[in-house]
C-alpha positions as CSV (number, residue, x, y, z in Angstrom):
1,M,20.9,123.8,-135.5
2,S,22.7,121.0,-137.4
3,S,23.4,117.7,-135.7
4,E,27.1,118.1,-136.3
5,R,27.2,121.6,-134.9
6,S,25.2,120.5,-131.9
7,Q,27.6,117.6,-131.2
8,S,30.6,119.9,-131.5
9,R,29.1,122.3,-129.0
10,L,28.5,119.4,-126.5
11,A,32.0,118.1,-127.1
12,L,33.4,121.5,-126.3
13,R,31.3,121.9,-123.3
14,Y,32.3,118.6,-121.8
15,G,36.0,118.8,-122.8
16,K,36.1,116.4,-125.6
17,E,37.6,118.7,-128.2
18,K,39.0,116.9,-131.3
19,V,42.7,117.3,-131.9
20,E,43.8,115.9,-135.2
21,G,40.8,113.6,-135.4
22,K,41.2,112.3,-131.8
23,E,39.2,113.3,-128.7
24,D,41.2,115.5,-126.3
25,H,40.2,114.9,-122.7
26,N,43.0,117.2,-121.4
27,N,40.7,120.2,-121.9
28,L,38.2,118.9,-119.3
29,Y,41.1,118.1,-117.0
30,H,42.8,121.5,-117.2
31,R,39.6,123.6,-117.4
32,D,37.5,122.0,-114.7
33,F,39.0,119.2,-112.8
34,K,42.3,120.9,-112.0
35,S,40.5,124.0,-110.7
36,L,38.2,121.9,-108.5
37,L,41.2,120.1,-107.0
38,K,42.9,123.4,-106.3
39,R,39.8,124.8,-104.5
40,A,39.6,121.6,-102.4
41,E,43.3,121.9,-101.6
42,L,44.0,118.5,-103.3
43,W,46.3,119.8,-106.0
44,S,50.0,119.2,-106.0
45,E,52.6,120.6,-108.3
46,E,54.5,117.3,-107.9
47,K,53.2,114.9,-110.6
48,E,53.6,111.8,-108.4
49,Q,51.3,113.2,-105.7
50,R,48.5,114.5,-108.0
51,F,44.9,113.4,-107.6
52,T,43.8,112.1,-111.0
53,F,40.5,110.9,-112.6
54,H,41.7,107.4,-112.0
55,S,42.2,108.3,-108.3
56,L,38.6,109.5,-108.2
57,R,37.4,106.2,-109.7
58,H,39.5,104.2,-107.2
59,T,38.1,106.3,-104.3
60,C,34.6,105.7,-105.5
61,A,35.1,101.9,-105.5
62,T,36.9,101.8,-102.1
63,L,34.1,103.9,-100.5
64,L,31.2,102.0,-101.9
65,L,32.2,98.3,-101.6
66,P,32.9,98.3,-97.8
67,R,29.4,99.8,-97.4
68,N,27.8,96.8,-98.9
69,V,26.9,98.4,-102.3
70,N,26.4,95.5,-104.7
71,P,29.6,95.0,-106.7
72,K,27.6,94.8,-109.9
73,I,26.4,98.4,-109.3
74,V,30.0,99.5,-108.6
75,Q,31.1,97.7,-111.8
76,E,28.5,99.6,-113.8
77,M,29.5,103.0,-112.2
78,L,33.1,102.4,-113.0
79,G,32.3,101.3,-116.6
80,H,34.0,98.0,-116.2
81,A,33.0,95.4,-118.9
82,T,33.1,92.5,-116.4
83,I,32.7,92.0,-112.7
84,T,36.2,90.5,-112.7
85,Q,37.6,93.9,-113.7
86,T,36.0,95.3,-110.5
87,M,36.5,92.5,-108.1
88,D,40.1,91.5,-108.8
89,P,41.6,94.9,-107.7
90,Y,38.9,95.7,-105.1
91,S,37.9,92.5,-103.4
92,H,40.2,93.3,-100.5
93,E,37.8,96.2,-99.8
94,L,35.2,93.6,-98.7
95,P,36.4,92.5,-95.3
96,G,34.4,89.8,-93.6
97,M,32.9,88.4,-96.8
98,G,33.8,84.9,-95.7
99,D,32.2,85.4,-92.3
100,V,29.0,86.7,-93.9
101,A,28.9,83.8,-96.3
102,A,29.5,81.2,-93.5
103,S,26.8,82.8,-91.4
104,A,24.3,82.8,-94.3
105,L,25.0,79.2,-95.1
106,E,24.6,78.2,-91.4
107,K,21.3,80.0,-91.2
108,A,20.1,78.4,-94.4
109,L,20.9,74.9,-93.2
110,S,19.5,75.3,-89.7
């Protein structure tokens, strides 16, 4: 099988069909993600209340960071280029960071 044909098959399978030379991610959304949301009873016909891919990414970060997952790992999972992209919007998800730092410093100095 040619490399081009193989790539086309993978693109179709994972919802990255080309439309006028650009990748079309809507196929994945409509074919797979939307049906999963409906089965999980998370789908809403009202656009403002829909659960999106971005919502899924946000949920991932807000679940992992308070559970002391290293922010660098969360950054990589979200595909952020810098740790700032991760920590600026999500640092509020790390309650008690100041207390932990103060305790660690006190322990180090005693």
